[in-house]
C-alpha positions as CSV (number, residue, x, y, z in Angstrom):
1,M,0.1,0.0,0.1
2,N,1.7,3.4,-1.2
3,M,2.3,5.9,1.3
4,L,-0.7,8.7,0.7
5,I,-2.8,6.0,0.7
6,Q,-1.5,4.3,3.8
7,L,-1.9,7.9,5.5
8,F,-5.6,8.1,4.2
9,S,-6.6,4.6,5.4
10,K,-4.8,5.1,9.0
11,K,-6.8,8.3,9.7
12,I,-10.3,6.9,8.2
13,R,-9.9,3.6,10.5
14,A,-9.1,5.7,13.7
15,L,-12.5,7.5,12.8
16,L,-14.5,4.5,12.4
17,A,-13.3,3.4,15.4
18,C,-15.2,5.8,17.6
19,S,-18.5,6.6,17.7
20,L,-18.2,10.0,18.4
21,V,-15.4,12.1,17.0
22,A,-14.7,15.5,17.7
23,L,-13.7,17.5,14.9
24,S,-10.6,19.6,15.5
25,G,-9.7,22.9,13.8
26,S,-12.1,26.0,13.5
27,V,-15.7,25.6,13.2
28,F,-18.1,28.6,11.7
29,T,-22.0,28.1,11.8
30,A,-24.5,30.2,10.1
31,N,-27.3,31.2,12.3
32,A,-29.8,28.4,13.5
33,T,-32.8,28.3,11.0
34,A,-34.9,25.0,9.8
35,A,-32.7,25.1,6.5
36,E,-30.9,21.9,5.7
37,T,-27.4,22.1,7.1
38,I,-24.3,20.9,4.6
39,R,-21.0,20.4,6.7
40,V,-18.2,22.0,5.1
41,G,-14.6,21.4,5.3
42,H,-11.3,23.2,4.0
43,F,-7.7,24.3,4.8
44,S,-6.6,27.7,5.1
45,W,-7.1,29.5,1.7
46,P,-8.9,32.7,0.0
47,G,-9.6,30.1,-3.1
48,Y,-12.2,28.5,-0.7
49,G,-14.2,31.2,0.4
50,F,-17.2,31.6,-2.0
51,L,-20.0,29.5,0.3
52,Y,-18.8,32.0,3.0
53,V,-19.7,34.8,0.7
54,N,-23.3,32.9,0.0
55,Q,-24.2,32.7,3.4
56,H,-23.1,36.2,4.4
57,H,-25.7,37.1,1.8
58,N,-28.3,34.6,2.4
59,L,-28.0,33.8,-1.0
60,S,-29.0,30.0,-0.5
61,P,-31.6,30.4,2.2
62,D,-32.7,26.6,2.1
63,L,-29.3,25.7,3.2
64,N,-27.1,26.4,6.6
65,F,-23.5,25.9,6.6
66,E,-21.3,24.9,8.9
67,F,-17.6,25.3,8.4
68,T,-14.9,23.6,9.7
69,V,-11.2,24.6,8.9
70,I,-8.3,21.8,9.4
71,E,-5.1,22.4,8.0
72,D,-4.5,18.7,7.0
73,P,-6.1,17.7,4.1
74,V,-5.5,14.0,4.9
75,Q,-8.0,14.6,8.0
76,L,-10.3,16.7,6.0
77,F,-10.7,13.5,3.6
78,A,-10.6,11.3,6.2
79,L,-14.0,12.9,8.2
80,L,-15.4,13.2,4.2
81,G,-15.1,9.7,4.0
82,T,-16.9,8.9,7.2
83,N,-19.8,11.2,6.7
84,Q,-18.8,13.5,9.5
85,L,-18.1,16.2,6.4
86,D,-20.6,16.6,3.3
87,V,-18.4,18.6,1.1
88,V,-14.2,19.4,1.2
89,F,-12.6,22.2,-0.6
90,S,-9.0,21.0,-1.7
91,T,-6.4,21.2,-4.3
92,I,-7.8,18.6,-7.6
93,E,-5.2,16.2,-7.1
94,F,-6.4,14.2,-4.2
95,G,-9.0,12.4,-6.8
96,P,-7.1,9.5,-8.0
97,I,-6.0,8.3,-4.1
98,L,-9.5,8.6,-3.0
99,A,-10.7,6.7,-6.1
100,A,-8.0,3.9,-5.6
101,E,-9.0,3.0,-2.4
102,N,-12.8,3.7,-2.5
103,M,-12.3,6.1,0.3
104,G,-16.0,7.1,0.4
105,S,-15.8,10.8,-1.3
106,K,-15.7,11.8,-5.1
107,L,-14.2,14.8,-7.2
108,V,-17.2,16.7,-8.4
109,A,-16.1,19.9,-9.9
110,L,-12.7,22.6,-10.3
111,T,-13.5,25.8,-8.4
112,N,-10.3,27.6,-9.7
113,L,-7.1,27.8,-11.7
114,G,-3.4,28.8,-10.5
115,Y,-3.1,32.4,-12.6
116,G,0.5,33.3,-11.1
117,S,-0.1,31.9,-8.1
118,D,2.9,29.2,-7.6
119,D,6.4,29.7,-8.5
120,I,9.2,27.4,-8.6
121,V,12.1,29.6,-7.1
122,V,15.5,29.0,-6.7
123,H,18.9,30.0,-4.6
124,P,20.8,32.7,-6.5
125,D,23.5,30.2,-6.3
126,I,21.5,27.9,-9.1
127,K,21.5,28.9,-12.6
128,S,20.2,26.0,-14.5
129,A,18.1,23.2,-13.8
130,S,21.1,21.0,-13.6
131,D,22.9,22.7,-10.6
132,L,20.2,21.2,-8.8
133,K,21.2,17.9,-8.9
134,G,22.2,16.1,-5.6
135,K,20.8,19.2,-4.1
136,Q,17.7,19.5,-1.6
137,V,14.6,21.0,-2.9
138,A,11.5,22.0,-0.8
139,V,8.1,20.7,-2.2
140,L,4.8,19.8,-0.3
141,E,4.7,15.6,-1.1
142,G,1.9,14.4,-2.0
143,G,0.7,17.5,-3.4
144,L,0.6,19.7,-6.7
145,S,3.7,21.3,-5.8
146,H,5.5,18.0,-6.0
147,I,4.2,17.1,-9.5
148,M,4.6,20.8,-10.7
149,M,8.4,20.2,-9.3
150,G,8.9,16.8,-11.1
151,I,7.3,17.9,-14.4
152,W,9.6,21.4,-14.5
153,L,12.8,19.3,-13.7
154,E,12.3,16.8,-16.2
155,Q,11.2,19.2,-18.5
156,N,14.8,20.7,-18.2
157,G,16.8,17.8,-18.2
158,V,16.9,16.8,-14.7
159,K,15.4,13.5,-13.6
160,W,13.2,14.0,-10.4
161,N,14.9,11.5,-8.5
162,E,18.0,13.2,-9.2
163,V,17.4,16.0,-6.6
164,E,16.6,15.4,-3.2
165,M,13.1,16.1,-2.4
166,V,12.1,17.8,1.0
167,N,8.7,17.7,2.5
168,L,8.0,21.0,3.6
169,V,4.8,23.3,4.1
170,A,4.9,26.6,2.4
171,G,5.8,28.5,5.2
172,D,8.4,26.4,6.2
173,A,9.8,26.0,2.6
174,A,10.2,30.0,2.4
175,A,12.3,29.9,5.8
176,A,14.4,27.0,4.3
177,M,14.8,29.1,1.1
178,M,16.0,32.0,3.0
179,S,18.4,30.2,5.6
180,G,19.9,28.5,2.3
181,Q,18.8,25.3,3.8
182,V,17.3,23.7,0.2
183,A,18.3,25.4,-3.0
184,A,15.0,25.7,-4.8
185,A,11.1,25.0,-3.6
186,E,7.8,25.3,-5.2
187,L,5.7,28.1,-3.3
188,W,2.2,29.6,-3.6
189,A,1.1,33.0,-2.9
190,P,2.2,34.9,-0.3
191,F,5.0,32.8,0.3
192,N,6.6,32.8,-3.2
193,S,6.8,36.7,-3.3
194,E,8.3,36.8,0.3
195,V,11.5,34.9,-0.7
196,L,11.6,36.9,-4.1
197,E,11.1,40.0,-2.1
198,N,13.6,38.9,0.5
199,L,16.0,37.1,-0.7
200,P,18.7,38.8,-3.0
201,G,19.6,37.1,-6.5
202,S,16.4,34.5,-5.8
203,R,14.3,34.2,-9.4
204,S,11.4,32.5,-10.3
205,V,11.9,29.8,-13.0
206,A,8.5,28.8,-13.6
207,N,5.4,30.4,-12.7
208,S,1.7,28.9,-13.1
209,I,0.7,31.7,-15.5
210,E,3.1,30.1,-18.0
211,K,1.1,28.7,-21.2
212,Y,1.9,24.6,-20.2
213,W,0.3,25.0,-16.6
214,L,-2.6,26.8,-17.8
215,E,-3.4,24.5,-20.5
216,T,-2.8,21.2,-18.5
217,G,-5.3,22.9,-15.6
218,L,-2.7,21.1,-13.0
219,I,-2.3,23.8,-10.6
220,A,-6.3,23.9,-9.8
221,D,-8.6,23.7,-6.5
222,A,-11.6,21.4,-6.6
223,V,-14.4,20.6,-4.5
224,F,-15.3,17.1,-3.4
225,M,-18.4,15.5,-1.9
226,S,-18.9,12.7,0.2
227,N,-20.8,9.7,-1.5
228,D,-23.7,9.7,1.0
229,L,-24.2,13.5,0.1
230,L,-24.0,12.4,-3.9
231,E,-25.9,8.9,-3.7
232,N,-28.5,9.4,-0.8
233,R,-29.0,13.3,-0.8
234,R,-28.5,14.1,-4.3
235,D,-30.9,17.3,-4.6
236,T,-29.2,18.5,-1.4
237,A,-25.5,17.9,-3.4
238,L,-26.9,19.5,-6.2
239,K,-28.1,22.9,-4.0
240,A,-24.9,23.0,-2.6
241,L,-22.9,22.8,-5.9
242,K,-25.3,25.8,-7.1
243,A,-24.6,27.7,-3.8
244,L,-20.9,27.8,-4.4
245,F,-21.5,29.4,-7.9
246,L,-24.0,31.6,-6.9
247,G,-21.0,33.0,-4.2
248,V,-18.7,33.2,-7.3
249,E,-20.8,35.4,-8.9
250,H,-22.0,37.2,-6.2
251,W,-18.2,38.0,-5.7
252,R,-17.9,39.2,-9.3
253,A,-19.9,42.1,-8.7
254,N,-19.5,42.9,-5.3
255,S,-15.6,42.1,-4.5
256,K,-14.6,44.6,-2.9
257,V,-17.5,43.4,0.0
258,D,-16.9,40.1,-0.5
259,N,-12.9,39.9,-0.1
260,K,-13.6,41.1,3.2
261,V,-15.9,38.2,4.0
262,I,-13.4,36.1,2.7
263,A,-10.4,37.6,4.5
264,D,-12.5,37.2,7.8
265,A,-13.2,33.5,7.0
266,V,-10.0,32.2,6.3
267,G,-7.9,34.3,8.3
268,F,-5.9,36.1,5.7
269,P,-5.2,40.0,5.6
270,I,-7.2,41.9,3.4
271,E,-4.3,42.8,1.4
272,D,-3.3,38.7,0.5
273,V,-6.8,38.4,-0.2
274,D,-7.1,41.0,-3.1
275,A,-3.8,39.9,-4.3
276,I,-4.6,36.4,-4.2
277,I,-8.2,36.3,-5.9
278,G,-8.3,39.9,-7.3
279,N,-11.9,41.6,-8.2
280,G,-13.3,38.9,-10.2
281,K,-13.0,40.2,-13.6
282,L,-14.0,37.4,-16.2
283,T,-11.1,37.9,-19.0
284,N,-9.7,34.8,-20.8
285,R,-5.8,36.1,-20.1
286,V,-3.3,34.0,-22.0
287,S,0.0,35.8,-21.8
288,D,2.0,38.1,-19.6
289,N,1.1,41.3,-21.3
290,D,-2.8,40.9,-20.0
291,L,-4.1,42.7,-16.8
292,R,-3.5,40.6,-14.1
293,D,-6.3,40.2,-11.7
294,G,-5.2,38.0,-8.6
295,T,-3.3,34.8,-9.0
296,L,-6.4,32.9,-9.3
297,Y,-8.5,32.5,-12.3
298,M,-12.4,31.3,-10.5
299,Y,-14.2,29.1,-13.0
300,T,-17.7,29.7,-14.0
301,L,-19.9,26.6,-13.5
302,E,-20.1,26.8,-17.5
303,D,-16.3,26.7,-17.2
304,T,-16.2,23.8,-15.5
305,A,-18.9,22.0,-17.3
306,R,-16.5,22.4,-20.2
307,F,-13.7,20.8,-18.5
308,C,-15.7,17.8,-17.2
309,G,-17.1,17.5,-20.9
310,V,-20.7,18.0,-20.2
311,L,-21.4,21.1,-22.1
312,A,-20.5,21.7,-25.4
313,G,-17.3,24.1,-26.4
314,N,-13.8,24.3,-24.5
315,P,-12.8,26.0,-21.2
316,P,-10.5,29.0,-21.1
317,F,-6.5,29.3,-21.5
318,G,-6.4,26.4,-24.4
319,Q,-8.0,23.6,-22.4
320,K,-10.0,21.6,-23.9
321,N,-13.7,20.0,-23.6
322,G,-13.6,16.9,-21.2
323,Q,-10.0,17.5,-20.0
324,M,-11.1,16.3,-16.4
325,N,-9.7,13.0,-17.5
326,D,-6.4,14.2,-18.7
327,H,-5.9,16.2,-15.7
328,W,-6.9,13.1,-14.0
329,D,-4.2,10.7,-15.7
330,L,-1.4,13.2,-15.5
331,T,-1.6,13.3,-11.6
332,Q,-2.1,9.9,-11.2
333,K,1.0,9.0,-13.6
334,W,2.9,11.3,-11.2
335,W,1.8,9.6,-8.0
336,V,3.0,6.1,-9.8
337,N,6.3,7.9,-10.6
338,F,6.6,8.8,-7.1
339,G,5.7,5.4,-5.8
340,F,2.7,6.8,-4.1
341,M,0.4,4.3,-6.2
342,S,1.2,0.8,-7.9
343,S,-1.5,1.1,-10.5
344,V,-3.9,3.7,-12.3
345,T,-7.6,4.2,-11.4
346,P,-10.1,5.2,-14.5
347,S,-11.3,8.4,-14.0
348,D,-14.7,8.2,-14.3
349,T,-14.9,5.9,-10.9
350,G,-13.6,9.0,-9.2
351,H,-15.6,12.0,-10.4
352,D,-19.0,12.9,-10.5
353,C,-19.1,15.5,-13.4
354,A,-23.0,14.6,-13.6
355,L,-24.1,16.7,-10.8
356,V,-22.2,19.9,-13.0
357,K,-24.3,18.8,-15.8
358,E,-27.2,18.6,-13.4
359,A,-26.7,22.0,-12.1
360,L,-26.9,23.7,-15.6
């Protein structure tokens, strides 16, 4: 059994062994109403704030959102798989892992795409990728940063296992970069800017605004739902998905107010939220010459439907209709490369794009 699956299975077994499990982390509930409660989990990130927008403005009065903030995605998915959460927001690459072990939940939809949010930053001494051979580079092991680093290395003639990958969360990776403990790191906002601004001579050698990353859609967030919600409370699952995109659309027209709502909810300074998610302008930005509006592109419901292949037309940024399957295959290819999975899993066993089609 691979390391990621071991982590998931161990936590799920521990939770199943208890008749009552107290959710750790911060919990926020809407005002008590007769509405149906949806239990939502996420870690701290502005891109996960749009159900807070929905709740703040009472856009879905028949739903009552109860939020749990836990910084460990493995714990979030364990709670999702044991029906202690209904919805989890996380980065998209966990889908194949969930499917491989039938962990009680599915990937439902993309929510946003990195548009400058992520960098690979190298130490001033590093002049080319080959200089990294034998050196330590920081990634969040088992996450998108791990895959982005592996792809970039091999695109530049260095095998991923010719470097020593060190598992560090972004804040620790930034500190390790500035102290010279690691020679490179994959970092997301605001930690990438922190290093580039405070370590003279450091530079970005790859950024998620570049064509390859946009076209592959690799650096993306997604929404996951429990099988219980999808199979036994389908109407509620549909309402929850619609509520998410109602929050996004409200934010597009009211970003100044809603960015503050999101900042308060996820515990980020408003300046960082403004920089990360911007003001919601719908522009199909495809080059560095285009006006940047934040470092994330928030998908519309139609965008994600096209990515899923349940609506005619192509998603933005050169992506193609039905690319969900290609994205799935790309991520699990790297899980196999890294030894985290021994075989691949068909994408249709692990996502429920039909819910997106129903939401349309």
